[in-house]
C-alpha positions as CSV (number, residue, x, y, z in Angstrom):
1,X,-2.5,9.0,-15.9
2,X,-0.2,9.1,-12.7
3,X,0.5,7.1,-9.9
4,X,-0.8,7.8,-6.6
5,X,0.6,5.9,-3.4
6,X,-0.9,6.0,0.2
7,X,1.4,6.0,3.1
8,X,1.0,5.4,6.8
9,X,2.7,8.3,8.8
10,X,3.1,6.6,12.0
11,X,3.6,2.9,12.9
12,X,1.0,1.3,10.6
13,X,-2.5,0.3,11.8
14,X,-3.6,4.2,10.5
15,X,-6.6,2.8,8.2
16,X,-4.8,2.5,5.2
17,X,-7.3,-0.3,3.8
18,X,-10.0,2.1,4.6
19,X,-8.7,5.4,2.4
20,X,-7.4,2.7,-0.6
21,X,-10.6,1.3,-0.3
22,X,-11.9,4.6,-1.1
23,X,-9.6,5.9,-3.5
24,X,-9.8,2.2,-5.4
25,X,-13.1,3.4,-6.5
26,X,-11.4,5.8,-9.2
27,X,-8.4,3.7,-10.2
28,X,-7.8,0.9,-12.8
29,X,-5.5,-0.9,-11.0
30,X,-4.3,-1.4,-7.0
31,X,-0.9,-2.4,-6.6
32,X,1.0,-3.7,-3.3
33,X,4.4,-2.7,-3.3
34,X,5.9,-4.0,0.2
35,X,5.6,-6.2,3.2
36,X,3.9,-9.6,3.5
37,X,0.8,-11.0,5.6
38,X,1.9,-9.6,8.4
39,X,0.2,-6.2,7.3
40,X,-3.3,-6.4,8.1
41,X,-6.0,-4.1,6.4
42,X,-9.6,-4.3,7.1
43,X,-12.3,-2.8,4.9
44,X,-15.9,-2.6,5.7
45,X,-19.0,-2.5,3.5
46,X,-22.2,-2.5,4.7
47,X,-22.8,-5.4,7.2
48,X,-19.6,-7.0,5.6
49,X,-16.1,-6.9,7.1
50,X,-13.1,-7.9,4.7
51,X,-9.9,-8.4,6.4
52,X,-6.9,-8.5,3.7
53,X,-3.1,-9.7,4.4
54,X,-1.5,-9.9,1.0
55,X,-4.5,-9.0,-1.6
56,X,-4.6,-5.3,-2.4
57,X,-7.8,-3.7,-0.4
58,X,-9.1,-2.6,-4.0
59,X,-10.2,-5.7,-4.7
60,X,-13.4,-4.9,-3.4
61,X,-14.1,-2.7,-6.5
62,X,-15.2,-4.9,-9.0
63,X,-13.6,-2.4,-11.8
64,X,-10.1,-2.6,-10.0
65,X,-7.1,-4.7,-11.1
66,X,-4.8,-6.3,-8.7
67,X,-1.1,-6.7,-8.5
68,X,1.1,-8.0,-5.7
69,X,4.4,-6.1,-6.9
70,X,8.0,-7.2,-6.3
71,X,8.8,-5.5,-3.2
72,X,6.4,-8.1,-1.3
73,X,7.0,-11.1,-0.1
74,X,4.3,-13.8,-0.2
75,X,3.5,-16.8,1.7
76,X,1.5,-19.1,-1.1
77,X,-0.5,-21.0,1.5
78,X,-2.1,-17.4,3.1
79,X,-2.3,-15.8,-0.5
80,X,-4.6,-18.8,-1.6
81,X,-6.3,-18.9,1.6
82,X,-7.3,-15.5,1.3
83,X,-8.5,-15.8,-2.6
84,X,-10.6,-18.5,-1.4
85,X,-11.9,-16.5,1.4
86,X,-12.8,-13.9,-1.0
87,X,-14.1,-16.2,-4.1
88,X,-16.3,-17.6,-1.6
89,X,-17.8,-14.1,-0.5
90,X,-18.3,-13.5,-4.5
91,X,-15.3,-11.3,-5.3
92,X,-13.4,-12.3,-8.4
93,X,-9.7,-13.2,-7.9
94,X,-9.1,-14.9,-11.2
95,X,-6.0,-14.6,-12.9
96,X,-7.7,-11.5,-15.2
97,X,-8.1,-9.3,-12.0
98,X,-5.1,-10.4,-9.6
99,X,-1.8,-10.6,-10.8
100,X,1.5,-11.8,-9.2
101,X,5.0,-10.2,-10.0
102,X,7.2,-12.9,-10.7
103,X,9.8,-10.8,-9.2
104,X,8.3,-11.4,-5.6
105,X,9.7,-13.6,-3.1
106,X,8.4,-16.6,-1.5
107,X,7.9,-17.1,2.4
108,X,8.6,-20.8,3.1
109,X,7.8,-23.0,6.2
110,X,11.9,-22.6,6.8
111,X,11.4,-18.8,6.9
112,X,8.5,-19.3,9.7
113,X,10.6,-21.7,11.6
114,X,13.4,-19.2,11.7
115,X,11.6,-16.5,12.5
116,X,10.4,-18.2,15.7
117,X,13.7,-19.6,16.5
118,X,15.2,-16.1,16.3
119,X,12.4,-14.4,18.3
120,X,12.8,-17.1,20.9
121,X,16.8,-16.8,21.3
122,X,16.3,-13.1,22.0
123,X,14.2,-13.7,24.9
124,X,13.4,-10.6,26.6
125,X,15.3,-8.6,24.1
126,X,12.5,-9.8,21.4
127,X,11.8,-7.4,18.3
128,X,8.0,-8.2,18.3
129,X,7.6,-9.7,15.5
130,X,4.6,-11.4,13.9
131,X,6.9,-14.4,13.6
132,X,5.4,-15.1,9.7
133,X,8.7,-15.5,8.1
134,X,8.8,-11.7,6.9
135,X,12.2,-10.9,8.0
136,X,13.6,-14.0,7.1
137,X,12.6,-13.9,4.0
138,X,13.8,-10.2,3.2
139,X,16.9,-11.4,4.4
140,X,17.5,-14.3,2.0
141,X,16.4,-11.7,-0.4
142,X,19.2,-9.2,0.1
143,X,21.7,-12.5,0.5
144,X,20.5,-13.4,-2.9
145,X,19.6,-16.9,-2.0
146,X,15.8,-16.0,-2.0
147,X,13.0,-17.9,-4.2
148,X,10.9,-15.8,-6.3
149,X,7.7,-16.7,-7.5
150,X,8.5,-16.8,-11.1
151,X,9.9,-20.5,-9.9
152,X,6.1,-21.5,-10.1
153,X,6.3,-21.4,-14.1
154,X,9.3,-24.0,-13.4
155,X,8.3,-27.1,-12.0
156,X,11.4,-28.7,-11.9
157,X,13.5,-25.8,-10.9
158,X,11.2,-24.9,-8.3
159,X,11.5,-28.7,-6.8
160,X,15.2,-28.7,-6.6
161,X,15.3,-24.8,-5.2
162,X,12.8,-25.6,-2.2
163,X,14.9,-29.1,-1.5
164,X,18.2,-27.1,-1.5
165,X,16.3,-24.2,0.7
166,X,15.2,-26.5,3.5
167,X,18.1,-28.3,3.6
168,X,20.1,-25.0,4.3
169,X,17.6,-23.8,6.7
170,X,17.6,-27.3,8.5
171,X,21.1,-27.0,9.1
172,X,20.8,-23.7,10.8
173,X,17.8,-24.6,13.0
174,X,19.5,-27.7,14.2
175,X,23.1,-26.4,14.5
176,X,23.0,-22.7,15.7
177,X,19.1,-22.5,17.4
178,X,18.6,-26.1,18.6
179,X,15.0,-26.2,16.8
180,X,13.4,-29.5,15.1
181,X,14.4,-29.7,11.3
182,X,11.4,-29.6,8.7
183,X,10.6,-32.7,6.5
184,X,11.5,-31.8,3.0
185,X,9.3,-33.6,0.5
186,X,6.0,-32.2,2.2
187,X,7.2,-28.9,1.5
188,X,8.4,-29.7,-2.0
189,X,4.9,-31.3,-2.6
190,X,3.2,-28.4,-1.2
191,X,5.0,-25.8,-3.2
192,X,4.0,-27.9,-6.3
193,X,0.3,-27.7,-5.6
194,X,0.7,-23.6,-5.1
195,X,2.6,-23.8,-8.5
196,X,-0.4,-25.3,-9.9
197,X,-2.7,-22.6,-8.4
198,X,-0.9,-19.2,-8.5
199,X,1.2,-19.6,-12.3
200,X,-1.9,-18.0,-14.5
201,X,-1.4,-15.2,-12.0
202,X,2.4,-14.2,-12.8
203,X,3.2,-11.2,-14.7
204,X,6.2,-9.0,-14.6
205,X,4.8,-6.2,-12.6
206,X,7.2,-3.7,-13.8
207,X,6.3,-3.9,-17.6
208,X,2.3,-4.7,-16.6
209,X,2.3,-1.7,-14.9
210,X,4.0,1.0,-16.9
211,X,2.1,-0.4,-20.0
212,X,-1.2,0.5,-18.0
213,X,0.3,3.9,-17.4
214,X,1.0,4.6,-21.0
215,X,-2.4,3.2,-21.8
216,X,-3.5,6.4,-19.7
217,X,-5.0,4.0,-16.9
218,X,-4.6,5.1,-13.1
219,X,-2.5,3.4,-10.2
220,X,-2.7,3.2,-7.0
221,X,0.1,2.0,-4.8
222,X,-1.0,0.3,-1.6
223,X,1.8,-0.5,1.2
224,X,2.0,-2.0,4.2
225,X,3.0,-0.8,7.8
226,X,4.2,3.0,8.4
227,X,7.0,4.9,8.0
228,X,8.2,4.6,11.3
229,X,8.3,0.9,10.5
230,X,10.7,1.8,7.6
231,X,14.0,-0.1,7.7
232,X,16.1,3.2,6.9
233,X,13.9,5.7,8.6
234,X,12.0,4.1,11.2
235,X,12.3,3.0,14.8
236,X,15.2,0.8,14.4
237,X,15.8,-2.1,15.2
238,X,12.2,-2.1,16.0
239,X,11.0,-1.5,12.3
240,X,10.0,-4.2,9.4
241,X,12.2,-5.8,6.9
242,X,11.1,-3.1,4.0
243,X,10.2,0.3,2.9
244,X,6.6,1.0,3.4
245,X,7.6,4.8,2.1
246,X,7.2,6.5,-1.3
247,X,10.4,5.5,-2.4
248,X,9.7,2.0,-1.3
249,X,6.8,2.1,-3.6
250,X,8.7,3.0,-6.7
251,X,11.3,0.2,-5.9
252,X,8.8,-2.5,-4.9
253,X,6.6,-1.9,-8.2
254,X,9.4,-0.7,-10.7
255,X,8.1,2.3,-11.8
256,X,9.8,5.5,-12.1
257,X,9.4,8.8,-10.1
258,X,8.2,11.0,-12.7
259,X,5.2,9.0,-12.8
260,X,3.7,10.0,-9.3
261,X,0.7,11.9,-8.9
262,X,-0.5,12.3,-5.1
263,X,1.2,10.8,-2.1
264,X,-1.6,10.6,0.6
265,X,-0.2,10.2,4.2
266,X,-2.8,8.5,6.3
267,X,-2.5,9.6,10.1
268,X,-4.8,8.4,12.6
269,X,-6.4,10.9,15.2
270,X,-4.2,9.6,17.8
271,X,-1.2,7.3,17.9
272,X,-1.0,3.7,18.0
273,X,1.7,0.9,17.4
274,X,2.1,-2.9,18.1
275,X,5.0,-4.4,19.5
276,X,8.3,-3.3,21.2
277,X,10.1,0.0,20.7
278,X,9.9,3.7,22.0
279,X,6.8,5.5,22.1
280,X,7.0,9.1,23.5
281,X,3.3,9.9,23.6
282,X,2.1,6.7,25.0
283,X,-0.7,6.8,27.4
284,X,-1.8,4.0,30.1
285,X,-4.8,3.3,32.5
286,X,-8.0,4.8,31.9
287,X,-7.3,7.0,28.9
288,X,-5.7,4.3,26.9
289,X,-8.4,2.0,27.3
290,X,-10.8,4.6,26.0
291,X,-8.8,4.9,22.8
292,X,-8.3,1.6,22.7
293,X,-11.8,0.2,22.7
294,X,-12.8,-3.4,23.6
295,X,-12.1,-5.5,20.5
296,X,-15.7,-5.9,19.9
297,X,-15.5,-4.3,16.6
298,X,-13.0,-3.9,13.8
299,X,-12.8,-0.2,14.5
300,X,-10.9,-1.1,17.8
301,X,-7.3,-0.8,18.5
302,X,-6.1,-4.4,18.1
303,X,-3.7,-5.5,15.5
304,X,-5.7,-7.2,12.5
305,X,-3.0,-9.5,11.7
306,X,-1.6,-10.4,15.7
307,X,-5.0,-9.5,17.6
308,X,-2.6,-8.0,20.0
309,X,-3.8,-4.6,21.7
310,X,-2.3,-2.1,20.3
311,X,-0.3,0.8,22.4
312,X,-2.0,4.3,22.2
313,X,-1.1,7.7,22.8
314,X,-2.0,11.5,22.0
315,X,-1.4,12.6,18.1
316,X,2.5,13.0,17.5
317,X,2.6,15.7,15.1
318,X,6.7,15.5,15.1
319,X,5.9,12.1,13.6
320,X,3.7,13.3,11.3
321,X,6.0,15.9,10.1
322,X,8.7,13.6,9.9
323,X,6.6,11.4,7.2
324,X,5.7,14.4,5.5
325,X,9.7,15.2,4.9
326,X,10.7,11.6,4.1
327,X,7.5,10.9,1.7
328,X,6.8,14.4,0.0
329,X,3.2,14.3,0.9
330,X,0.8,16.1,-0.8
331,X,-2.4,15.4,1.7
332,X,-3.2,14.2,4.7
333,X,-6.4,11.4,5.5
334,X,-7.3,11.7,9.2
335,X,-9.0,8.7,10.3
336,X,-10.6,7.6,13.4
337,X,-11.9,10.7,14.7
338,X,-15.2,9.7,15.8
339,X,-13.1,8.0,18.8
340,X,-12.1,11.5,19.9
341,X,-15.7,12.4,20.7
342,X,-16.7,12.6,24.2
343,X,-13.4,13.9,25.4
344,X,-13.4,17.5,27.1
345,X,-9.7,18.2,26.2
346,X,-7.3,16.7,23.5
347,X,-3.6,16.7,24.0
348,X,-1.4,17.3,20.7
349,X,2.4,16.8,20.8
350,X,3.9,19.5,18.8
351,X,7.7,19.1,19.8
352,X,9.8,17.0,22.3
353,X,12.4,18.1,25.1
354,X,15.5,16.6,24.9
355,X,17.9,17.1,27.8
356,X,16.0,20.1,28.9
357,X,15.9,21.6,25.4
358,X,12.8,21.7,23.0
359,X,13.2,20.2,19.5
360,X,10.9,19.8,16.6
361,X,12.7,16.8,14.9
362,X,12.2,13.1,15.6
363,X,15.6,11.5,17.0
364,X,16.7,8.3,15.1
365,X,19.1,7.5,18.0
366,X,16.5,5.1,20.0
367,X,18.7,6.3,23.3
368,X,18.0,9.7,22.9
369,X,14.3,9.3,21.6
370,X,13.7,7.3,24.6
371,X,14.6,10.2,26.8
372,X,12.4,12.3,25.0
373,X,9.4,14.0,27.0
374,X,6.4,15.3,24.7
375,X,5.3,18.9,24.9
376,X,1.6,18.8,24.1
377,X,-0.8,21.4,23.1
378,X,-4.3,21.2,24.7
379,X,-7.5,21.9,22.6
380,X,-10.8,21.9,23.4
381,X,-12.6,18.2,22.7
382,X,-16.3,17.6,21.6
383,X,-19.1,15.9,23.0
384,X,-21.2,14.9,20.0
385,X,-21.4,11.9,18.2
386,X,-19.7,12.5,14.5
387,X,-20.7,8.8,12.9
388,X,-23.3,10.4,11.0
389,X,-21.6,13.6,9.3
390,X,-20.6,13.9,6.1
391,X,-19.4,17.4,5.6
392,X,-17.0,19.6,7.1
393,X,-19.1,22.2,7.9
394,X,-21.3,20.0,10.0
395,X,-18.7,18.6,12.6
396,X,-18.7,20.3,15.8
397,X,-16.7,23.5,15.4
398,X,-14.5,21.9,18.0
399,X,-13.6,19.1,15.8
400,X,-13.1,21.6,12.8
401,X,-10.4,23.2,15.0
402,X,-8.7,20.1,15.5
403,X,-8.6,19.4,11.9
404,X,-7.3,22.7,11.3
405,X,-4.9,22.4,13.9
406,X,-3.3,19.4,12.1
407,X,-3.2,20.8,8.4
408,X,-1.6,23.9,10.2
409,X,0.9,21.7,12.6
410,X,2.0,19.6,9.4
411,X,1.9,21.9,6.7
412,X,-0.5,19.7,4.6
413,X,-4.1,19.9,3.7
414,X,-6.6,17.2,5.2
415,X,-8.4,16.0,2.2
416,X,-10.5,12.8,4.2
417,X,-11.6,12.5,7.2
418,X,-13.0,9.2,8.2
419,X,-15.7,9.1,11.0
420,X,-16.5,5.6,11.3
421,X,-15.2,2.0,9.9
422,X,-18.1,2.1,7.1
423,X,-17.3,2.8,3.6
424,X,-19.5,5.9,3.5
425,X,-18.5,7.1,6.6
426,X,-16.1,9.6,5.2
427,X,-16.0,13.6,4.9
428,X,-14.0,14.8,1.9
429,X,-12.2,18.1,2.7
């Protein structure tokens, strides 16, 4: 069986958890391959809403085993808190169902303190991180001084590593950022407790996943954020510290490219982002408020992790085509189509104008991107409520045209359309 990969085609918040939940129903293993608890995936089952940050969305399905891969950075306090919350709601998160790759790197209180100190020092030039220690943890990983989850199997080694880590970071905090140092022994004691709880969940993720594939099992790879937050291919420096792309999935799980089957790009029916950075199609005023919602339900445009209102705009097909090229997408899933109901006309960005010239690519230079003006095509909207529709042919004609427009403009078939937050509110294309 193949490895199927779910990819966000925008700046994250596309509804990946929603589609992961659907596809996980047919998967034996759901694997998280990048990011940390800066990500937030919302899954709605009936009247229950599950907000997940580290544990793969597939955990809601009793048949799926879940693994947090080597490409992630894990705050053990957050992971345990999430495990306890799921267990309290009747979800099995024991070692038989939830695995943690021993090569995944750990986030410590020192990483969080460094994250806050750096953002504070940047002042008005702040990147807009979630201040959860993600960037500093990946920095330590790249600098070859990080702490891996495998230390949980070695109590003495863990204590020594944590002491050395906090000591080093305290020097940085006090000498460089003029911040308060951390008390070392309480952190050492905390991590000893985390080790007792998480040690039974440790596995060699690459071995586990490849053996599963060899045994004919299917694996669904779930990432965090989206293509335009990729460290290399996103709107640098307003990006995350990992690679939420198809290539990142292979590295973040230790699986080779010959194993890949479907690569599903999740595309919101409009565009949104949280944090700083250029946004060519951003809208303001009443229309932006209309797309964003009020925050009264999980379908509204407020970050699952941060709670911050998302910046919103019309659908940007230049972005979608860029994501398709970077990831070799085989299909698209369009989410939040229902939000567009009630708008008489919709605009779709099909190209940019840069210095008086029309371009069809996404500039990697931020100064150029900031100068880009969207070139829109206008399509007719629809008034009807689509939340109860389950067949493509039953959608309003203009909604069908909008979906066909997306498929034709991207060159990729649309195979999922979500029309509401509920698990059953989906149309299969």
